C-alpha positions as CSV (number, residue, x, y, z in Angstrom):
1,M,20.5,-81.5,45.4
2,I,21.2,-84.0,42.9
3,K,19.0,-86.8,43.5
4,N,19.1,-88.8,40.6
5,P,21.9,-88.6,38.1
6,N,20.7,-91.0,35.9
7,I,18.5,-88.3,34.1
8,A,21.6,-87.3,32.6
9,L,22.0,-90.2,31.2
10,E,18.6,-89.8,29.8
11,N,19.3,-86.7,28.3
12,M,22.4,-87.7,26.8
13,V,20.9,-90.9,24.9
14,T,17.6,-89.0,23.9
15,A,19.9,-86.3,22.3
16,F,22.0,-89.0,20.3
17,N,18.9,-90.6,18.8
18,V,17.4,-87.4,17.8
19,V,20.7,-86.0,16.3
20,D,21.0,-89.5,14.7
21,F,17.5,-89.4,13.4
22,A,18.1,-86.1,11.8
23,R,20.9,-87.5,10.2
24,K,19.2,-90.4,8.6
25,S,16.4,-88.3,7.6
26,N,18.3,-85.3,6.3
27,S,16.2,-83.2,9.0
28,D,17.4,-79.8,10.4
29,I,17.1,-79.6,14.6
30,I,16.5,-77.0,16.9
31,F,18.2,-78.0,20.4
32,S,17.0,-77.1,23.4
33,S,20.0,-76.3,25.6
34,S,20.4,-74.6,29.1
35,R,22.1,-71.8,30.8
36,E,23.6,-74.5,33.0
37,V,26.3,-75.1,30.4
38,Y,28.0,-71.7,31.8
39,G,28.4,-73.0,35.3
40,N,29.5,-70.4,38.0
41,S,30.7,-67.8,35.7
42,V,30.4,-65.2,38.6
43,D,33.0,-63.0,37.5
44,E,31.2,-62.2,34.4
45,N,28.1,-59.5,34.4
46,L,26.2,-60.5,31.2
47,I,27.1,-64.0,30.2
48,T,27.5,-64.2,26.3
49,E,27.3,-67.5,24.1
50,D,31.1,-68.1,23.9
51,K,31.4,-68.4,27.5
52,A,30.2,-72.1,27.7
53,K,33.2,-74.4,29.0
54,I,33.1,-78.2,30.0
55,E,35.0,-77.6,33.1
56,L,32.5,-75.1,34.5
57,S,29.9,-78.3,34.4
58,E,28.3,-78.0,37.8
59,S,26.1,-81.2,37.7
60,P,25.6,-84.2,35.7
61,Y,22.5,-82.2,34.3
62,S,25.2,-79.4,33.0
63,A,27.7,-82.0,31.6
64,S,24.5,-83.6,29.5
65,K,23.6,-80.3,28.0
66,I,27.0,-79.6,27.1
67,G,27.8,-82.8,26.0
68,A,24.7,-82.9,23.5
69,E,25.6,-79.6,21.8
70,A,29.3,-81.2,21.0
71,L,27.7,-84.1,19.9
72,I,25.6,-82.0,17.4
73,H,28.4,-79.8,16.3
74,S,30.4,-83.1,15.4
75,Y,27.5,-84.0,13.4
76,R,27.7,-80.8,11.6
77,K,31.3,-81.6,10.8
78,T,30.7,-85.2,10.0
79,F,27.5,-85.5,8.1
80,G,26.5,-81.5,7.5
81,L,24.0,-81.4,10.0
82,N,22.0,-78.0,10.0
83,F,21.1,-77.0,13.6
84,V,20.3,-74.0,15.7
85,I,21.1,-74.0,19.5
86,V,18.9,-72.4,22.2
87,R,20.1,-72.0,25.6
88,F,17.0,-71.4,27.8
89,S,17.2,-69.8,31.6
90,N,14.8,-70.7,34.2
91,V,11.8,-70.7,32.2
92,Y,8.5,-70.5,34.1
93,G,4.8,-69.8,33.8
94,M,1.7,-71.9,33.1
95,Y,1.6,-75.7,32.6
96,D,4.8,-76.5,34.8
97,V,3.7,-78.2,37.7
98,S,7.4,-79.5,38.4
99,D,9.7,-78.9,41.5
100,R,11.3,-76.1,39.9
101,V,11.6,-73.1,42.3
102,I,8.6,-71.1,40.9
103,P,5.9,-73.7,40.8
104,L,7.2,-75.4,43.9
105,W,7.1,-72.2,45.9
106,I,4.0,-71.4,44.5
107,R,2.3,-74.7,45.8
108,Q,3.9,-74.0,49.0
109,A,2.5,-70.4,49.4
110,L,-1.1,-71.5,48.4
111,K,-0.6,-73.7,51.6
112,N,0.9,-71.4,53.8
113,E,4.3,-73.9,54.1
114,N,7.5,-72.3,54.6
115,I,9.9,-71.8,51.8
116,V,13.5,-72.7,51.8
117,I,16.0,-70.9,49.7
118,Y,19.4,-72.4,48.8
119,G,21.8,-69.5,48.7
120,A,21.2,-66.2,50.3
121,N,22.8,-64.2,47.4
122,K,21.7,-66.3,44.3
123,I,20.7,-64.5,41.2
124,L,19.2,-65.8,38.0
125,D,17.7,-64.8,34.8
126,F,14.1,-65.9,34.5
127,T,12.4,-66.2,31.6
128,Y,8.3,-66.2,31.0
129,I,7.4,-69.2,29.0
130,D,5.5,-66.9,25.9
131,D,9.1,-65.0,25.7
132,A,10.9,-68.6,25.6
133,V,8.4,-69.7,22.8
134,N,8.6,-66.7,21.0
135,G,12.4,-67.3,20.9
136,V,11.9,-70.6,19.1
137,I,9.4,-69.4,16.7
138,K,12.1,-66.6,15.6
139,A,14.4,-69.1,15.2
140,I,12.3,-71.3,13.2
141,E,11.4,-68.4,10.9
142,R,15.1,-67.5,10.3
143,F,16.7,-70.9,10.1
144,E,18.3,-70.8,7.1
145,Q,19.8,-67.1,7.9
146,I,20.8,-68.3,11.1
147,K,21.6,-72.2,11.4
148,T,24.8,-73.2,13.1
149,E,24.5,-70.3,15.9
150,T,23.6,-70.5,19.3
151,F,21.5,-68.2,21.3
152,N,20.6,-67.3,24.7
153,I,17.0,-66.9,25.4
154,A,16.5,-65.3,28.4
155,S,15.1,-62.2,30.0
156,H,16.8,-58.7,29.8
157,G,20.0,-59.3,31.6
158,K,18.3,-58.3,34.6
159,G,18.5,-61.2,36.8
160,K,16.5,-61.6,40.2
161,A,17.5,-62.6,43.4
162,L,15.9,-65.7,44.7
163,T,14.8,-64.1,47.9
164,Y,12.9,-61.3,45.9
165,V,11.2,-64.1,43.7
166,A,9.9,-65.9,46.9
167,H,9.0,-62.5,48.8
168,K,6.9,-61.6,45.8
169,I,5.2,-65.0,45.6
170,I,4.2,-64.7,49.2
171,E,3.0,-61.1,48.8
172,L,0.9,-61.8,45.5
173,L,-0.8,-64.9,47.2
174,E,-1.1,-63.2,50.7
175,S,0.5,-66.1,52.1
176,E,1.6,-66.7,55.4
177,S,4.9,-68.6,54.4
178,K,8.0,-68.0,56.0
179,I,11.4,-67.8,54.4
180,T,14.5,-69.8,55.5
181,I,18.0,-69.2,54.1
182,K,20.4,-72.1,53.9
183,E,23.7,-72.8,52.1
184,N,24.0,-73.3,48.3
185,R,23.9,-77.0,47.4
186,P,26.4,-78.8,45.1
187,G,25.4,-78.7,41.9
188,E,23.8,-75.4,41.5
189,V,24.5,-72.4,39.8
190,C,24.8,-69.2,42.1
191,K,24.5,-66.6,39.7
192,F,23.6,-66.3,36.1
193,Q,22.4,-63.3,34.1
194,A,22.3,-63.6,30.3
195,D,23.6,-61.2,27.4
196,I,20.6,-61.5,24.7
197,S,22.3,-58.9,22.2
198,K,22.9,-61.7,19.6
199,A,19.3,-62.9,19.9
200,E,18.2,-59.4,19.8
201,K,20.2,-58.5,16.9
202,L,19.9,-61.9,14.5
203,L,16.4,-63.1,15.7
204,D,14.5,-59.8,16.4
205,Y,14.1,-61.6,20.0
206,K,12.4,-59.2,22.2
207,P,11.2,-60.8,25.7
208,K,8.3,-58.7,26.9
209,V,7.0,-60.3,30.0
210,S,8.8,-58.9,33.5
211,I,9.5,-61.0,36.4
212,E,6.8,-59.4,38.0
213,E,4.0,-59.6,35.2
214,G,4.9,-63.3,34.9
215,L,4.5,-64.3,38.4
216,V,1.0,-62.6,38.0
217,R,-0.1,-64.6,35.1
218,T,1.6,-67.7,36.4
219,I,0.0,-67.7,39.8
220,E,-3.3,-66.8,38.1
221,W,-3.2,-69.9,35.9
222,Y,-1.8,-72.2,39.3
223,K,-5.1,-71.3,41.1
224,Q,-7.3,-72.3,38.0
225,F,-5.4,-75.6,37.9
226,E,-5.7,-76.2,41.5
227,K,-9.5,-75.6,41.2
228,R,-9.9,-77.7,38.3
229,R,-8.1,-80.3,40.3
230,E,-10.5,-79.8,43.4
231,N,-13.2,-80.7,41.1
């Protein structure tokens, strides 16, 4: 559910300010984009970097990301801006206490609250935070060789059903939470599995953490986080 489309404006203004500062200071940038730029490319299996299209924007957020990418490319042509774009896919792990699905479901499972999944067949490519950070580090290290390129930074193209992820969280926490399935909401992507072969080839990017191991690590961090909050 899109509750606050004004956040898209914040994304666009922030992107402009950063890109224009880079122009003025003669700096390079690495831009954090999103798999949202691919929209619902459900006819594809593994999605490559060339599949992003403006007409596939499912939400103001996705439009803000693809718009920012267009701005970056225009600054390259106009001012010679050097950049690398990395498109993340459902990054999760420690330090995230937002309402994104994994931290939200962990909090709900810890309280034995019911979990709602919007979209019975929704499959997404989840990326553990350490793998995402490693992808950025690789891009920094190889910036001169790969500048002006765009990369998917995700897992191994092995998307997981949201139902599987929710059941796994409940199992790991030995929770009494129940799962309710509802219709997919407007503005949400139903299926995304990334092709990371370009990042593997040019960045030597090798994601290491499976969703199963990542959930174990994430849940352990949340347990410690909740203990600190209680104290």
